[in-house]
mmCIF file of the C-alpha atoms, coordinates in Angstrom:
data_MODEL
# 
_entry.id   MODEL 
# 
loop_
_atom_site.group_PDB 
_atom_site.id 
_atom_site.type_symbol 
_atom_site.label_atom_id 
_atom_site.label_alt_id 
_atom_site.label_comp_id 
_atom_site.label_asym_id 
_atom_site.label_entity_id 
_atom_site.label_seq_id 
_atom_site.pdbx_PDB_ins_code 
_atom_site.Cartn_x 
_atom_site.Cartn_y 
_atom_site.Cartn_z 
_atom_site.occupancy 
_atom_site.B_iso_or_equiv 
_atom_site.pdbx_formal_charge 
_atom_site.auth_seq_id 
_atom_site.auth_comp_id 
_atom_site.auth_asym_id 
_atom_site.auth_atom_id 
_atom_site.pdbx_PDB_model_num 
ATOM 1   C CA . UNK A 1 1   ? -0.005  0.003   0.022   1.00 0.00 ? 1   UNK A CA 1 
ATOM 2   C CA . UNK A 1 2   ? 1.256   3.448   -0.927  1.00 0.00 ? 2   UNK A CA 1 
ATOM 3   C CA . UNK A 1 3   ? 0.496   6.445   1.340   1.00 0.00 ? 3   UNK A CA 1 
ATOM 4   C CA . UNK A 1 4   ? 0.874   9.941   0.013   1.00 0.00 ? 4   UNK A CA 1 
ATOM 5   C CA . UNK A 1 5   ? 0.011   13.094  1.963   1.00 0.00 ? 5   UNK A CA 1 
ATOM 6   C CA . UNK A 1 6   ? -0.250  15.915  -0.544  1.00 0.00 ? 6   UNK A CA 1 
ATOM 7   C CA . UNK A 1 7   ? -1.717  19.365  -1.031  1.00 0.00 ? 7   UNK A CA 1 
ATOM 8   C CA . UNK A 1 8   ? -3.912  18.705  -4.049  1.00 0.00 ? 8   UNK A CA 1 
ATOM 9   C CA . UNK A 1 9   ? -7.206  19.291  -5.875  1.00 0.00 ? 9   UNK A CA 1 
ATOM 10  C CA . UNK A 1 10  ? -9.244  16.468  -7.269  1.00 0.00 ? 10  UNK A CA 1 
ATOM 11  C CA . UNK A 1 11  ? -11.590 16.225  -10.245 1.00 0.00 ? 11  UNK A CA 1 
ATOM 12  C CA . UNK A 1 12  ? -13.786 13.246  -11.027 1.00 0.00 ? 12  UNK A CA 1 
ATOM 13  C CA . UNK A 1 13  ? -14.776 13.030  -14.730 1.00 0.00 ? 13  UNK A CA 1 
ATOM 14  C CA . UNK A 1 14  ? -17.299 10.416  -15.587 1.00 0.00 ? 14  UNK A CA 1 
ATOM 15  C CA . UNK A 1 15  ? -21.079 9.875   -15.468 1.00 0.00 ? 15  UNK A CA 1 
ATOM 16  C CA . UNK A 1 16  ? -21.107 12.728  -12.969 1.00 0.00 ? 16  UNK A CA 1 
ATOM 17  C CA . UNK A 1 17  ? -18.530 15.447  -12.361 1.00 0.00 ? 17  UNK A CA 1 
ATOM 18  C CA . UNK A 1 18  ? -17.176 16.379  -8.956  1.00 0.00 ? 18  UNK A CA 1 
ATOM 19  C CA . UNK A 1 19  ? -14.519 18.777  -7.782  1.00 0.00 ? 19  UNK A CA 1 
ATOM 20  C CA . UNK A 1 20  ? -12.524 18.948  -4.565  1.00 0.00 ? 20  UNK A CA 1 
ATOM 21  C CA . UNK A 1 21  ? -10.661 22.269  -4.137  1.00 0.00 ? 21  UNK A CA 1 
ATOM 22  C CA . UNK A 1 22  ? -7.046  22.558  -3.078  1.00 0.00 ? 22  UNK A CA 1 
ATOM 23  C CA . UNK A 1 23  ? -6.380  21.102  0.354   1.00 0.00 ? 23  UNK A CA 1 
ATOM 24  C CA . UNK A 1 24  ? -4.081  18.694  2.167   1.00 0.00 ? 24  UNK A CA 1 
ATOM 25  C CA . UNK A 1 25  ? -5.280  15.111  1.760   1.00 0.00 ? 25  UNK A CA 1 
ATOM 26  C CA . UNK A 1 26  ? -4.251  11.485  2.166   1.00 0.00 ? 26  UNK A CA 1 
ATOM 27  C CA . UNK A 1 27  ? -3.984  9.522   -1.129  1.00 0.00 ? 27  UNK A CA 1 
ATOM 28  C CA . UNK A 1 28  ? -4.038  5.729   -0.847  1.00 0.00 ? 28  UNK A CA 1 
ATOM 29  C CA . UNK A 1 29  ? -3.006  3.386   -3.618  1.00 0.00 ? 29  UNK A CA 1 
ATOM 30  C CA . UNK A 1 30  ? -3.815  -0.209  -2.705  1.00 0.00 ? 30  UNK A CA 1 
ATOM 31  C CA . UNK A 1 31  ? -2.277  -3.389  -4.031  1.00 0.00 ? 31  UNK A CA 1 
ATOM 32  C CA . UNK A 1 32  ? -5.447  -4.219  -5.937  1.00 0.00 ? 32  UNK A CA 1 
ATOM 33  C CA . UNK A 1 33  ? -4.997  -1.001  -7.907  1.00 0.00 ? 33  UNK A CA 1 
ATOM 34  C CA . UNK A 1 34  ? -7.738  1.054   -6.245  1.00 0.00 ? 34  UNK A CA 1 
ATOM 35  C CA . UNK A 1 35  ? -7.029  4.706   -5.517  1.00 0.00 ? 35  UNK A CA 1 
ATOM 36  C CA . UNK A 1 36  ? -8.736  6.575   -2.615  1.00 0.00 ? 36  UNK A CA 1 
ATOM 37  C CA . UNK A 1 37  ? -8.699  10.197  -1.504  1.00 0.00 ? 37  UNK A CA 1 
ATOM 38  C CA . UNK A 1 38  ? -9.194  10.854  2.188   1.00 0.00 ? 38  UNK A CA 1 
ATOM 39  C CA . UNK A 1 39  ? -9.520  13.949  4.351   1.00 0.00 ? 39  UNK A CA 1 
ATOM 40  C CA . UNK A 1 40  ? -8.877  14.223  8.064   1.00 0.00 ? 40  UNK A CA 1 
ATOM 41  C CA . UNK A 1 41  ? -12.600 13.916  8.718   1.00 0.00 ? 41  UNK A CA 1 
ATOM 42  C CA . UNK A 1 42  ? -15.617 12.116  7.464   1.00 0.00 ? 42  UNK A CA 1 
ATOM 43  C CA . UNK A 1 43  ? -14.947 8.859   9.359   1.00 0.00 ? 43  UNK A CA 1 
ATOM 44  C CA . UNK A 1 44  ? -13.813 5.925   7.169   1.00 0.00 ? 44  UNK A CA 1 
ATOM 45  C CA . UNK A 1 45  ? -15.368 7.071   3.904   1.00 0.00 ? 45  UNK A CA 1 
ATOM 46  C CA . UNK A 1 46  ? -13.077 8.460   1.155   1.00 0.00 ? 46  UNK A CA 1 
ATOM 47  C CA . UNK A 1 47  ? -13.955 11.779  -0.431  1.00 0.00 ? 47  UNK A CA 1 
ATOM 48  C CA . UNK A 1 48  ? -13.493 10.153  -3.842  1.00 0.00 ? 48  UNK A CA 1 
ATOM 49  C CA . UNK A 1 49  ? -12.072 6.920   -5.174  1.00 0.00 ? 49  UNK A CA 1 
ATOM 50  C CA . UNK A 1 50  ? -11.484 4.767   -8.243  1.00 0.00 ? 50  UNK A CA 1 
ATOM 51  C CA . UNK A 1 51  ? -12.149 1.050   -7.989  1.00 0.00 ? 51  UNK A CA 1 
ATOM 52  C CA . UNK A 1 52  ? -9.996  -1.554  -9.845  1.00 0.00 ? 52  UNK A CA 1 
ATOM 53  C CA . UNK A 1 53  ? -9.249  -2.375  -12.518 1.00 0.00 ? 53  UNK A CA 1 
ATOM 54  C CA . UNK A 1 54  ? -7.838  1.043   -13.269 1.00 0.00 ? 54  UNK A CA 1 
ATOM 55  C CA . UNK A 1 55  ? -4.503  2.597   -14.455 1.00 0.00 ? 55  UNK A CA 1 
ATOM 56  C CA . UNK A 1 56  ? -2.506  5.269   -12.673 1.00 0.00 ? 56  UNK A CA 1 
ATOM 57  C CA . UNK A 1 57  ? -0.323  7.596   -14.692 1.00 0.00 ? 57  UNK A CA 1 
ATOM 58  C CA . UNK A 1 58  ? 1.958   10.002  -12.744 1.00 0.00 ? 58  UNK A CA 1 
ATOM 59  C CA . UNK A 1 59  ? 3.493   13.237  -14.008 1.00 0.00 ? 59  UNK A CA 1 
ATOM 60  C CA . UNK A 1 60  ? 4.996   16.325  -12.527 1.00 0.00 ? 60  UNK A CA 1 
ATOM 61  C CA . UNK A 1 61  ? 1.541   17.898  -12.436 1.00 0.00 ? 61  UNK A CA 1 
ATOM 62  C CA . UNK A 1 62  ? -0.112  15.023  -10.583 1.00 0.00 ? 62  UNK A CA 1 
ATOM 63  C CA . UNK A 1 63  ? -1.962  11.735  -11.171 1.00 0.00 ? 63  UNK A CA 1 
ATOM 64  C CA . UNK A 1 64  ? -4.541  10.633  -13.701 1.00 0.00 ? 64  UNK A CA 1 
ATOM 65  C CA . UNK A 1 65  ? -6.429  7.451   -12.704 1.00 0.00 ? 65  UNK A CA 1 
ATOM 66  C CA . UNK A 1 66  ? -8.599  5.907   -15.408 1.00 0.00 ? 66  UNK A CA 1 
ATOM 67  C CA . UNK A 1 67  ? -10.948 2.920   -15.087 1.00 0.00 ? 67  UNK A CA 1 
ATOM 68  C CA . UNK A 1 68  ? -12.082 0.470   -17.778 1.00 0.00 ? 68  UNK A CA 1 
ATOM 69  C CA . UNK A 1 69  ? -15.204 2.612   -18.479 1.00 0.00 ? 69  UNK A CA 1 
ATOM 70  C CA . UNK A 1 70  ? -12.972 5.619   -19.293 1.00 0.00 ? 70  UNK A CA 1 
ATOM 71  C CA . UNK A 1 71  ? -13.907 7.559   -16.165 1.00 0.00 ? 71  UNK A CA 1 
ATOM 72  C CA . UNK A 1 72  ? -11.065 9.620   -14.726 1.00 0.00 ? 72  UNK A CA 1 
ATOM 73  C CA . UNK A 1 73  ? -9.899  10.796  -11.379 1.00 0.00 ? 73  UNK A CA 1 
ATOM 74  C CA . UNK A 1 74  ? -7.555  13.752  -11.933 1.00 0.00 ? 74  UNK A CA 1 
ATOM 75  C CA . UNK A 1 75  ? -5.408  14.639  -8.920  1.00 0.00 ? 75  UNK A CA 1 
ATOM 76  C CA . UNK A 1 76  ? -3.466  17.870  -9.366  1.00 0.00 ? 76  UNK A CA 1 
ATOM 77  C CA . UNK A 1 77  ? -0.642  17.969  -6.827  1.00 0.00 ? 77  UNK A CA 1 
ATOM 78  C CA . UNK A 1 78  ? 0.818   21.240  -5.570  1.00 0.00 ? 78  UNK A CA 1 
ATOM 79  C CA . UNK A 1 79  ? 3.168   19.737  -3.006  1.00 0.00 ? 79  UNK A CA 1 
ATOM 80  C CA . UNK A 1 80  ? 3.913   16.382  -1.343  1.00 0.00 ? 80  UNK A CA 1 
ATOM 81  C CA . UNK A 1 81  ? 4.553   16.120  2.411   1.00 0.00 ? 81  UNK A CA 1 
ATOM 82  C CA . UNK A 1 82  ? 4.925   12.346  2.666   1.00 0.00 ? 82  UNK A CA 1 
ATOM 83  C CA . UNK A 1 83  ? 5.269   9.401   0.215   1.00 0.00 ? 83  UNK A CA 1 
ATOM 84  C CA . UNK A 1 84  ? 5.815   5.842   1.441   1.00 0.00 ? 84  UNK A CA 1 
ATOM 85  C CA . UNK A 1 85  ? 4.998   2.259   0.441   1.00 0.00 ? 85  UNK A CA 1 
ATOM 86  C CA . UNK A 1 86  ? 4.321   -0.652  2.727   1.00 0.00 ? 86  UNK A CA 1 
ATOM 87  C CA . UNK A 1 87  ? 3.816   -4.403  2.235   1.00 0.00 ? 87  UNK A CA 1 
ATOM 88  C CA . UNK A 1 88  ? 0.817   -5.540  4.250   1.00 0.00 ? 88  UNK A CA 1 
ATOM 89  C CA . UNK A 1 89  ? 0.806   -9.148  3.089   1.00 0.00 ? 89  UNK A CA 1 
ATOM 90  C CA . UNK A 1 90  ? -2.240  -11.339 2.461   1.00 0.00 ? 90  UNK A CA 1 
ATOM 91  C CA . UNK A 1 91  ? -5.309  -10.327 4.391   1.00 0.00 ? 91  UNK A CA 1 
ATOM 92  C CA . UNK A 1 92  ? -7.365  -13.220 5.819   1.00 0.00 ? 92  UNK A CA 1 
ATOM 93  C CA . UNK A 1 93  ? -10.566 -11.301 5.144   1.00 0.00 ? 93  UNK A CA 1 
ATOM 94  C CA . UNK A 1 94  ? -13.479 -10.527 7.491   1.00 0.00 ? 94  UNK A CA 1 
ATOM 95  C CA . UNK A 1 95  ? -14.215 -13.066 10.103  1.00 0.00 ? 95  UNK A CA 1 
ATOM 96  C CA . UNK A 1 96  ? -17.964 -13.434 10.283  1.00 0.00 ? 96  UNK A CA 1 
ATOM 97  C CA . UNK A 1 97  ? -19.786 -13.238 13.588  1.00 0.00 ? 97  UNK A CA 1 
ATOM 98  C CA . UNK A 1 98  ? -22.053 -16.064 14.670  1.00 0.00 ? 98  UNK A CA 1 
ATOM 99  C CA . UNK A 1 99  ? -25.173 -14.625 13.108  1.00 0.00 ? 99  UNK A CA 1 
ATOM 100 C CA . UNK A 1 100 ? -23.529 -14.142 9.682   1.00 0.00 ? 100 UNK A CA 1 
ATOM 101 C CA . UNK A 1 101 ? -22.052 -17.618 9.754   1.00 0.00 ? 101 UNK A CA 1 
ATOM 102 C CA . UNK A 1 102 ? -25.493 -19.007 10.667  1.00 0.00 ? 102 UNK A CA 1 
ATOM 103 C CA . UNK A 1 103 ? -27.174 -16.968 7.927   1.00 0.00 ? 103 UNK A CA 1 
ATOM 104 C CA . UNK A 1 104 ? -24.786 -18.370 5.418   1.00 0.00 ? 104 UNK A CA 1 
ATOM 105 C CA . UNK A 1 105 ? -25.517 -21.996 6.468   1.00 0.00 ? 105 UNK A CA 1 
ATOM 106 C CA . UNK A 1 106 ? -29.253 -21.433 6.504   1.00 0.00 ? 106 UNK A CA 1 
ATOM 107 C CA . UNK A 1 107 ? -29.308 -19.716 3.098   1.00 0.00 ? 107 UNK A CA 1 
ATOM 108 C CA . UNK A 1 108 ? -27.249 -22.576 1.643   1.00 0.00 ? 108 UNK A CA 1 
ATOM 109 C CA . UNK A 1 109 ? -29.759 -25.067 3.048   1.00 0.00 ? 109 UNK A CA 1 
ATOM 110 C CA . UNK A 1 110 ? -32.675 -22.988 1.719   1.00 0.00 ? 110 UNK A CA 1 
ATOM 111 C CA . UNK A 1 111 ? -31.151 -21.766 -1.495  1.00 0.00 ? 111 UNK A CA 1 
ATOM 112 C CA . UNK A 1 112 ? -34.628 -21.432 -3.037  1.00 0.00 ? 112 UNK A CA 1 
ATOM 113 C CA . UNK A 1 113 ? -34.851 -18.179 -0.983  1.00 0.00 ? 113 UNK A CA 1 
ATOM 114 C CA . UNK A 1 114 ? -32.953 -16.669 -3.909  1.00 0.00 ? 114 UNK A CA 1 
ATOM 115 C CA . UNK A 1 115 ? -35.729 -17.746 -6.229  1.00 0.00 ? 115 UNK A CA 1 
ATOM 116 C CA . UNK A 1 116 ? -37.331 -20.875 -7.675  1.00 0.00 ? 116 UNK A CA 1 
ATOM 117 C CA . UNK A 1 117 ? -34.924 -23.094 -9.522  1.00 0.00 ? 117 UNK A CA 1 
ATOM 118 C CA . UNK A 1 118 ? -31.699 -21.931 -7.832  1.00 0.00 ? 118 UNK A CA 1 
ATOM 119 C CA . UNK A 1 119 ? -29.142 -24.545 -6.840  1.00 0.00 ? 119 UNK A CA 1 
ATOM 120 C CA . UNK A 1 120 ? -26.114 -24.378 -4.545  1.00 0.00 ? 120 UNK A CA 1 
ATOM 121 C CA . UNK A 1 121 ? -22.696 -24.801 -6.036  1.00 0.00 ? 121 UNK A CA 1 
ATOM 122 C CA . UNK A 1 122 ? -20.582 -24.158 -2.931  1.00 0.00 ? 122 UNK A CA 1 
ATOM 123 C CA . UNK A 1 123 ? -20.359 -22.232 0.289   1.00 0.00 ? 123 UNK A CA 1 
ATOM 124 C CA . UNK A 1 124 ? -17.129 -20.201 0.789   1.00 0.00 ? 124 UNK A CA 1 
ATOM 125 C CA . UNK A 1 125 ? -16.239 -20.231 -2.937  1.00 0.00 ? 125 UNK A CA 1 
ATOM 126 C CA . UNK A 1 126 ? -12.594 -19.166 -3.176  1.00 0.00 ? 126 UNK A CA 1 
ATOM 127 C CA . UNK A 1 127 ? -11.241 -16.094 -4.907  1.00 0.00 ? 127 UNK A CA 1 
ATOM 128 C CA . UNK A 1 128 ? -7.687  -14.670 -4.773  1.00 0.00 ? 128 UNK A CA 1 
ATOM 129 C CA . UNK A 1 129 ? -8.747  -12.148 -2.116  1.00 0.00 ? 129 UNK A CA 1 
ATOM 130 C CA . UNK A 1 130 ? -10.872 -14.422 0.037   1.00 0.00 ? 130 UNK A CA 1 
ATOM 131 C CA . UNK A 1 131 ? -13.993 -16.557 -0.312  1.00 0.00 ? 131 UNK A CA 1 
ATOM 132 C CA . UNK A 1 132 ? -17.388 -15.317 -1.372  1.00 0.00 ? 132 UNK A CA 1 
ATOM 133 C CA . UNK A 1 133 ? -20.097 -16.630 0.935   1.00 0.00 ? 133 UNK A CA 1 
ATOM 134 C CA . UNK A 1 134 ? -22.169 -18.645 -1.573  1.00 0.00 ? 134 UNK A CA 1 
ATOM 135 C CA . UNK A 1 135 ? -21.832 -19.483 -5.233  1.00 0.00 ? 135 UNK A CA 1 
ATOM 136 C CA . UNK A 1 136 ? -25.105 -20.647 -6.784  1.00 0.00 ? 136 UNK A CA 1 
ATOM 137 C CA . UNK A 1 137 ? -26.632 -21.239 -10.235 1.00 0.00 ? 137 UNK A CA 1 
ATOM 138 C CA . UNK A 1 138 ? -29.931 -19.704 -11.351 1.00 0.00 ? 138 UNK A CA 1 
ATOM 139 C CA . UNK A 1 139 ? -32.531 -21.613 -13.299 1.00 0.00 ? 139 UNK A CA 1 
ATOM 140 C CA . UNK A 1 140 ? -30.786 -20.748 -16.588 1.00 0.00 ? 140 UNK A CA 1 
ATOM 141 C CA . UNK A 1 141 ? -27.503 -22.115 -15.226 1.00 0.00 ? 141 UNK A CA 1 
ATOM 142 C CA . UNK A 1 142 ? -25.794 -18.699 -14.814 1.00 0.00 ? 142 UNK A CA 1 
ATOM 143 C CA . UNK A 1 143 ? -23.471 -18.208 -11.857 1.00 0.00 ? 143 UNK A CA 1 
ATOM 144 C CA . UNK A 1 144 ? -24.604 -16.037 -8.914  1.00 0.00 ? 144 UNK A CA 1 
ATOM 145 C CA . UNK A 1 145 ? -22.277 -14.881 -6.109  1.00 0.00 ? 145 UNK A CA 1 
ATOM 146 C CA . UNK A 1 146 ? -23.990 -14.073 -2.804  1.00 0.00 ? 146 UNK A CA 1 
ATOM 147 C CA . UNK A 1 147 ? -22.334 -11.993 -0.023  1.00 0.00 ? 147 UNK A CA 1 
ATOM 148 C CA . UNK A 1 148 ? -24.159 -12.189 3.310   1.00 0.00 ? 148 UNK A CA 1 
ATOM 149 C CA . UNK A 1 149 ? -24.110 -9.614  6.112   1.00 0.00 ? 149 UNK A CA 1 
ATOM 150 C CA . UNK A 1 150 ? -26.142 -9.149  9.290   1.00 0.00 ? 150 UNK A CA 1 
ATOM 151 C CA . UNK A 1 151 ? -26.374 -5.444  8.471   1.00 0.00 ? 151 UNK A CA 1 
ATOM 152 C CA . UNK A 1 152 ? -25.766 -4.479  4.861   1.00 0.00 ? 152 UNK A CA 1 
ATOM 153 C CA . UNK A 1 153 ? -23.652 -1.373  4.436   1.00 0.00 ? 153 UNK A CA 1 
ATOM 154 C CA . UNK A 1 154 ? -21.505 0.213   1.674   1.00 0.00 ? 154 UNK A CA 1 
ATOM 155 C CA . UNK A 1 155 ? -18.330 -1.706  2.710   1.00 0.00 ? 155 UNK A CA 1 
ATOM 156 C CA . UNK A 1 156 ? -20.153 -4.994  2.074   1.00 0.00 ? 156 UNK A CA 1 
ATOM 157 C CA . UNK A 1 157 ? -21.173 -3.894  -1.390  1.00 0.00 ? 157 UNK A CA 1 
ATOM 158 C CA . UNK A 1 158 ? -17.554 -2.922  -2.091  1.00 0.00 ? 158 UNK A CA 1 
ATOM 159 C CA . UNK A 1 159 ? -16.412 -6.322  -0.860  1.00 0.00 ? 159 UNK A CA 1 
ATOM 160 C CA . UNK A 1 160 ? -18.847 -8.124  -3.220  1.00 0.00 ? 160 UNK A CA 1 
ATOM 161 C CA . UNK A 1 161 ? -17.858 -5.819  -6.089  1.00 0.00 ? 161 UNK A CA 1 
ATOM 162 C CA . UNK A 1 162 ? -14.208 -6.944  -5.691  1.00 0.00 ? 162 UNK A CA 1 
ATOM 163 C CA . UNK A 1 163 ? -15.234 -10.609 -5.623  1.00 0.00 ? 163 UNK A CA 1 
ATOM 164 C CA . UNK A 1 164 ? -17.365 -10.160 -8.745  1.00 0.00 ? 164 UNK A CA 1 
ATOM 165 C CA . UNK A 1 165 ? -14.527 -8.484  -10.623 1.00 0.00 ? 165 UNK A CA 1 
ATOM 166 C CA . UNK A 1 166 ? -12.196 -11.423 -9.951  1.00 0.00 ? 166 UNK A CA 1 
ATOM 167 C CA . UNK A 1 167 ? -14.854 -14.122 -10.590 1.00 0.00 ? 167 UNK A CA 1 
ATOM 168 C CA . UNK A 1 168 ? -15.753 -12.568 -13.916 1.00 0.00 ? 168 UNK A CA 1 
ATOM 169 C CA . UNK A 1 169 ? -12.147 -13.062 -15.018 1.00 0.00 ? 169 UNK A CA 1 
ATOM 170 C CA . UNK A 1 170 ? -12.400 -16.796 -14.400 1.00 0.00 ? 170 UNK A CA 1 
ATOM 171 C CA . UNK A 1 171 ? -13.682 -18.525 -17.569 1.00 0.00 ? 171 UNK A CA 1 
ATOM 172 C CA . UNK A 1 172 ? -14.882 -21.481 -15.529 1.00 0.00 ? 172 UNK A CA 1 
ATOM 173 C CA . UNK A 1 173 ? -17.679 -19.456 -13.848 1.00 0.00 ? 173 UNK A CA 1 
ATOM 174 C CA . UNK A 1 174 ? -18.040 -16.184 -15.817 1.00 0.00 ? 174 UNK A CA 1 
ATOM 175 C CA . UNK A 1 175 ? -20.371 -14.436 -16.297 1.00 0.00 ? 175 UNK A CA 1 
ATOM 176 C CA . UNK A 1 176 ? -21.234 -14.009 -12.641 1.00 0.00 ? 176 UNK A CA 1 
ATOM 177 C CA . UNK A 1 177 ? -23.808 -11.620 -11.181 1.00 0.00 ? 177 UNK A CA 1 
ATOM 178 C CA . UNK A 1 178 ? -24.141 -10.667 -7.612  1.00 0.00 ? 178 UNK A CA 1 
ATOM 179 C CA . UNK A 1 179 ? -26.677 -10.717 -4.779  1.00 0.00 ? 179 UNK A CA 1 
ATOM 180 C CA . UNK A 1 180 ? -26.116 -8.709  -1.600  1.00 0.00 ? 180 UNK A CA 1 
ATOM 181 C CA . UNK A 1 181 ? -28.064 -10.355 1.201   1.00 0.00 ? 181 UNK A CA 1 
ATOM 182 C CA . UNK A 1 182 ? -28.591 -9.080  4.768   1.00 0.00 ? 182 UNK A CA 1 
ATOM 183 C CA . UNK A 1 183 ? -31.121 -8.851  7.516   1.00 0.00 ? 183 UNK A CA 1 
ATOM 184 C CA . UNK A 1 184 ? -31.105 -5.097  7.068   1.00 0.00 ? 184 UNK A CA 1 
ATOM 185 C CA . UNK A 1 185 ? -29.745 -3.161  4.050   1.00 0.00 ? 185 UNK A CA 1 
ATOM 186 C CA . UNK A 1 186 ? -28.954 0.538   4.467   1.00 0.00 ? 186 UNK A CA 1 
ATOM 187 C CA . UNK A 1 187 ? -30.435 2.806   1.745   1.00 0.00 ? 187 UNK A CA 1 
ATOM 188 C CA . UNK A 1 188 ? -27.037 4.037   0.629   1.00 0.00 ? 188 UNK A CA 1 
ATOM 189 C CA . UNK A 1 189 ? -25.788 0.449   0.277   1.00 0.00 ? 189 UNK A CA 1 
ATOM 190 C CA . UNK A 1 190 ? -28.901 -0.490  -1.737  1.00 0.00 ? 190 UNK A CA 1 
ATOM 191 C CA . UNK A 1 191 ? -28.411 2.503   -4.004  1.00 0.00 ? 191 UNK A CA 1 
ATOM 192 C CA . UNK A 1 192 ? -24.742 1.605   -4.622  1.00 0.00 ? 192 UNK A CA 1 
ATOM 193 C CA . UNK A 1 193 ? -25.509 -2.092  -5.200  1.00 0.00 ? 193 UNK A CA 1 
ATOM 194 C CA . UNK A 1 194 ? -28.310 -1.395  -7.650  1.00 0.00 ? 194 UNK A CA 1 
ATOM 195 C CA . UNK A 1 195 ? -26.145 1.101   -9.485  1.00 0.00 ? 195 UNK A CA 1 
ATOM 196 C CA . UNK A 1 196 ? -23.540 -1.673  -9.984  1.00 0.00 ? 196 UNK A CA 1 
ATOM 197 C CA . UNK A 1 197 ? -26.131 -4.203  -11.137 1.00 0.00 ? 197 UNK A CA 1 
ATOM 198 C CA . UNK A 1 198 ? -26.101 -6.153  -7.870  1.00 0.00 ? 198 UNK A CA 1 
ATOM 199 C CA . UNK A 1 199 ? -29.443 -7.424  -6.596  1.00 0.00 ? 199 UNK A CA 1 
ATOM 200 C CA . UNK A 1 200 ? -30.414 -6.875  -2.906  1.00 0.00 ? 200 UNK A CA 1 
ATOM 201 C CA . UNK A 1 201 ? -32.146 -9.496  -0.785  1.00 0.00 ? 201 UNK A CA 1 
ATOM 202 C CA . UNK A 1 202 ? -33.435 -8.896  2.811   1.00 0.00 ? 202 UNK A CA 1 
ATOM 203 C CA . UNK A 1 203 ? -33.169 -12.058 4.878   1.00 0.00 ? 203 UNK A CA 1 
ATOM 204 C CA . UNK A 1 204 ? -35.720 -13.114 7.446   1.00 0.00 ? 204 UNK A CA 1 
ATOM 205 C CA . UNK A 1 205 ? -33.675 -14.911 10.123  1.00 0.00 ? 205 UNK A CA 1 
ATOM 206 C CA . UNK A 1 206 ? -36.686 -16.509 11.804  1.00 0.00 ? 206 UNK A CA 1 
ATOM 207 C CA . UNK A 1 207 ? -38.196 -17.703 8.522   1.00 0.00 ? 207 UNK A CA 1 
ATOM 208 C CA . UNK A 1 208 ? -34.917 -19.294 7.544   1.00 0.00 ? 208 UNK A CA 1 
ATOM 209 C CA . UNK A 1 209 ? -34.809 -21.092 10.909  1.00 0.00 ? 209 UNK A CA 1 
ATOM 210 C CA . UNK A 1 210 ? -38.377 -22.262 10.485  1.00 0.00 ? 210 UNK A CA 1 
ATOM 211 C CA . UNK A 1 211 ? -39.570 -20.240 13.520  1.00 0.00 ? 211 UNK A CA 1 
ATOM 212 C CA . UNK A 1 212 ? -41.790 -17.823 11.620  1.00 0.00 ? 212 UNK A CA 1 
ATOM 213 C CA . UNK A 1 213 ? -45.451 -18.902 11.389  1.00 0.00 ? 213 UNK A CA 1 
ATOM 214 C CA . UNK A 1 214 ? -46.779 -17.115 8.286   1.00 0.00 ? 214 UNK A CA 1 
ATOM 215 C CA . UNK A 1 215 ? -50.404 -18.053 9.153   1.00 0.00 ? 215 UNK A CA 1 
ATOM 216 C CA . UNK A 1 216 ? -50.220 -16.245 12.508  1.00 0.00 ? 216 UNK A CA 1 
ATOM 217 C CA . UNK A 1 217 ? -49.184 -12.913 10.992  1.00 0.00 ? 217 UNK A CA 1 
ATOM 218 C CA . UNK A 1 218 ? -51.629 -10.015 11.191  1.00 0.00 ? 218 UNK A CA 1 
ATOM 219 C CA . UNK A 1 219 ? -50.035 -8.486  8.050   1.00 0.00 ? 219 UNK A CA 1 
# 
């Protein structure tokens, strides 16, 4: 991972345009090729970013990051205060809590929750950056990757996006579409998922466990 602290301005040029005026910011370049622009506030969320696969071209004026769709992140650098690179090694990935692990097992056992005609291929299907929770096939035989969370937030959508990018490079399973499944999905996460062509599925924990009596519901 490369860490650069620089006084810079940032312009995103793509489906929408966005401009960040001149200020001191942290620029992150990750091993997967993603580039993120952070400020000293705003919690964990970057101000702007470019997801892989993308190319980074550096010049005296700054950086130009371009993705496969031709969208560009133009970072104009006035001065650099810090520039370092670090090897973080292979990350083991997120360790799921008990509820998420249980949801994964239950959804695998009741794969028809995804829709009629779905069949399970494998739980914990491996990718170079960690396993996706479930790989299934839809009624037409197309591959579907499912990422499961207790609470669905933006970072979970980003995680599934990375899995899908790698799976769609594998001729044995491509093309692969995604399903983001959780007991609760935040509106921002749903918007991002749908923008990326990822379906969202709200899971009913009690129904999956067979504890929900549909006939006793008032509505």
